[in-house]
N, C-alpha and C positions, 0 to 999 in steps of 0.2 A: 501359397505364394509367400514371397518375402514381405516383411512389413513395409508399409509405405510411409514416407515422411515429407515434411515441408519445413523450411527454415524462414523465420521472420527476423528482420533486423530493424533497429530503431533508427529514426532520422539522423542523418549525418554521422552514422556509425558511432554514436555516443553511447557510453555505458549508462544504463538506467537502473534504478532501484525500484523494486516492487514487492508487495507482500500479499497481493490478491490476484487471482486468475479468474477470468470469466469466459465461458465457451457456450455458444448457442449452436445446436444441431437440429436439423429437420430430417428425421429418418423416414419420412414419407409413409407409404402405405404399409400395412402390417401383414400382407399376404405371405404365405410360407416361403415363396421363392425369394422375395425381397428381404425378408427378415434376417437371413444369414449375412446380408451385406450391411446391416445397420451398424453405425458407429456406436460402440458400447464402451470401449476403453481407449484412453489416450495417454501416452507417456510423454512427459514434458522434460526436456533437457535445456540447459543454458550454457553459454560460452562467453567469456570476456576477452578471448584472444582471437581464435580463428574458426574455420569451418570444417576442420578435419574431425573425424570421429573421436580422436583422442582429446580434442579440446572441449568436448561437451561433458557435463556432469548431470546426472539424474536429479531432478528437483522433486517431481511428484508423479505418481501413477494415479490417474483418476478414472472414475466410472461416470460416464455422461448419461443424461436422461433424454429420452426421445422427445424431440420438439420442445425442449425446455431450456432455460438458461441455467447452466451449472456454474456455481460460484464456489471457489475454494479459497479459504483463508489460510495462508501458509503459517502464520504466527511468527514469522521472522522475515527480515529483508533479504532479498536476492539481488545480486548485481549481475547484469547481463548486457552484452552487446548484441547477441543473437539468441533467439529462442527457437528450439527445434521440437516439432510435434511429430510423434510417431504413432501410427495406427497398427498395433500388434495383432491384427485380426485377419482372418481369411477375407478375400475380396477387398483388401484395404484400399486399393486404388480407386474403387467406386465410392469409398467413404468420403473423399474430399468434396464430392458434389453435395454432400450433406452438411458440410461445415459452413454455417451461416456467418458466425462472428467469433473472433478470438481477440481478447484484450487483456492487458495487465494494468493494475493500479497500485499506487502507493497510498495506503490509508493514513499514514502518519502516526499509527498507533504502536509501532514496534521499534521505538528507540530513535526515531528521526522525525523531525518536524517537516511538514509538507507545505511548500509555497502554494498560496491560493490560486495563483495563475502562473503559467509557464511563459507568458508573453506580456508581462507588465510593462507598459510603455515608458514609465518614468518612476523613479524612486519616490516614496512618500516624502512629503515636505517636512515631516517631523517624526520623532519617535513617539510611539503610542502603545499603551497596554489597555485592552478592552476588558469590560466586565465579562466574566465567564458566563456561558449559557449551556443548559438551563441553570438557574440558581434560585432556590435550592435544587440539588440534584441527587440522583441515586441510580446507578453507581458511577456513571460517566458524565463528564462535562467537557466543554470545548473552550479553549483559550485562544484568542486572536491577538496578534501584536504586529506592529509595523516598525521597520528599521529604516532610518533615513540615510544610513551609510553602512558600508561593509565593516565587519569587525567581529570580535569574540562576543558571544551571547550566552548567558545562562538564564534558565527559567526554573525556579526552585519552589517546591511546596513545603510549607512549614505548618506544624500544629500550633496550638495556643501557647505551648511552653517554649516555642522557639526552636524546637527540635526539627531537623531536616527529615521530612517524610520521603521525598523522592526528588530527583533532579531530572526534569523533563528534557531540558536542552543544555548542552555544554559543548559548544562547537563554534567554529568560524562560520558566519553566514553573510550572504550578500544582501544588499539593500532590497527591500520588498515587503510584502505582506505575507504573514504566516498564520497558520492555525494548527494547533496540536490538541490532542485529546488526552485527558487524564482519566484512567479507569481506576476508581477508588474501591474496587470490589473487596479488597482486603483491609480497608481502613475503617476505623470506628466512626460512628456518627459524631458530628460536632463541627466547630468552626475551624476553618483552615485559612492560611494566607498563601498567596502566590506572588513571587517577586521576580521581576526581570531586571537584569543588569546588562547593559549594552554600551560599552565605552563609559562615558560620564553620565549616561541616562540610567536612572534607577527609579522603579515605581513598584508599589505593593498594593494589592487589593485583597478583599476578603471574599470567602465563599463558604456555603453551608451545605454539609452532607447530612441528609436525613434518611434514615433507614425506614 
C-alpha cells in the first residue's frame, strides 16, 4: 500500500519554532498477525507556506518504540506552520490507530530564548534579572529575566578577564518573562559573569562553573 500521512497545523495558522519532537505510540499486542502493522518508522516534514507536496521539507526520519514515548532532539530550531507525519510502512492506514500523542517543543537551548508562558496576562511591572540556577553548576545552568516593555535585548556571558564567552540573546523581544539555558560544556571551571542590557536597564550577576 501507499504510505499514509496526516497533517497537523498550529493554532491560528501561526508559524512556530521548535527543536524537540515527542511521539507516543501503543502498538498493542505482539502476535504475528498484528506485528506487521505496528508503527515502527515515521517521517516528519514541515511547511511554512502551504499544504502541497512541494511545500514540505523533510526534517527527520525517526524510529519509534512500542508503547513508549519517543523523544527526538533536533539540535536546531525548525520553523513550521504545518507538520506532516508519514508512515512509510505496509498497512500504514492501521498505524494511525496506534498514534497516541504527537507534540513539538522549543527547549530554548538552540539560539533562541523561550518565553515561560505563552499567555502571560500582563507585562512585568519592572525589569529583572534573576540569579542563575543551579549555582554552582556543571555543565548547564538556567537564567531567568523579565522585561517590562518591548525592545532590543542582549544577554552576554563574560569570563573574569572581561572577555565575551558567548552571547545568549541578541534580538528584539516583547515584554514578558523569559528563561534561557547556557550549556558550558566547553568552558573551563571558574567564575563567570552574565549581563543583560534591555533599553536603559543593565544588570550583571556572577555564577560559578565547577567541574
